[in-house]
C-alpha positions, -999 to 999 in steps of 0.1 A, spaced: -282 239 219 -298 271 208 -278 272 177 -285 236 168 -322 243 173 -322 273 151 -306 251 122 -339 231 121 -362 262 114 -358 263 76 -361 226 71 -392 224 93 -408 253 75 -401 236 42 -416 204 54 -447 223 66 -450 239 31 -447 205 15 -473 190 37 -496 220 31 -494 214 -6 -498 177 -3 -529 182 18 -546 201 -11 -533 175 -36 -549 147 -14 -581 168 -11 -582 171 -49 -576 133 -53 -603 127 -27 -629 150 -45 -622 133 -78 -625 98 -62 -658 108 -45 -671 121 -79 -660 89 -97 -677 68 -70 -710 84 -77 -707 78 -114 -695 41 -114 -702 8 -98 -675 -10 -77 -670 -36 -104 -655 -10 -127 -628 -1 -103 -631 36 -112 -630 56 -80 -626 23 -60 -589 23 -52 -586 -10 -35 -608 -28 -60 -586 -15 -89 -555 -24 -70 -567 -59 -62 -576 -64 -98 -543 -51 -111 -523 -72 -87 -546 -103 -85 -551 -100 -48 -577 -122 -31 -563 -129 3 -580 -108 29 -547 -102 47 -531 -90 14 -561 -68 9 -558 -53 44 -521 -45 38 -529 -29 4 -556 -8 20 -532 4 47 -506 12 20 -532 33 1 -538 53 33 -502 56 44 -491 89 30 -522 108 42 -521 91 76 -484 102 80 -492 137 70 -521 138 94 -498 128 123 -466 146 114 -480 180 104 -490 191 140 -457 179 154 -439 200 129 -462 229 136 -453 227 172 -416 225 164 -420 256 141 -437 274 169 -411 267 194 -379 274 174 -387 311 168 -396 316 204 -360 316 214 -351 345 191 -384 362 201 -374 360 238 -339 372 232 -352 401 212 -378 410 240 -350 411 266 -331 434 243 -361 456 238 -363 450 201 -400 445 196 -397 445 158 -378 412 159 -402 398 185 -431 404 161 -413 389 131 -404 357 152 -440 354 165 -454 359 130 -432 330 116 -442 308 146 -479 313 144 -481 312 106 -462 279 106 -485 263 132 -516 275 113 -505 260 80 -495 227 97 -529 224 114 -548 232 82 -527 205 64 -534 180 93 -572 189 93 -575 183 55 -557 150 56 -576 139 86 -608 144 68 -595 125 37 -581 96 58 -614 93 78 -636 90 48 -612 69 27 -608 44 56 -645 38 54 -644 35 16 -617 10 17 -636 -10 44 -666 -11 20 -644 -22 -8 -630 -49 12 -664 -62 21 -674 -60 -16 -643 -79 -26 -650 -106 0 -686 -110 -12 -674 -114 -48 -650 -141 -37 -678 -160 -17 -701 -158 -47 -676 -170 -72 
């Protein structure tokens, strides 16, 4: 089991690196969207992802809009939930070699294993924190856009 667990260290670290980069990508998109929302009205669709999606795909049904809103949040929501789990996995995998090195009296390897473990969890938690912020605000924005779209249908 030990050897099987060690096989997952590199893929988990790679996934954490990808999620970390994605978090900053999502933050950049979020900042751009926030800036566009201050400059444009909902009717333009610029900075209003659900409104633009609804116009492009001619969506009017509230259930279809709800599904579209969930789809727009899906990647960031997954990143928010998966990153801490991968951080925990990346913390636990190096603990085996660290404990083995400690029992052998090799403190250099203990330090190296713990450095990997704690660095990985820090990056994973930063990624999760960023995407959590993005998802939280975007969820409210999408709800506001759904209300706006529903009001437009009622008045039409």
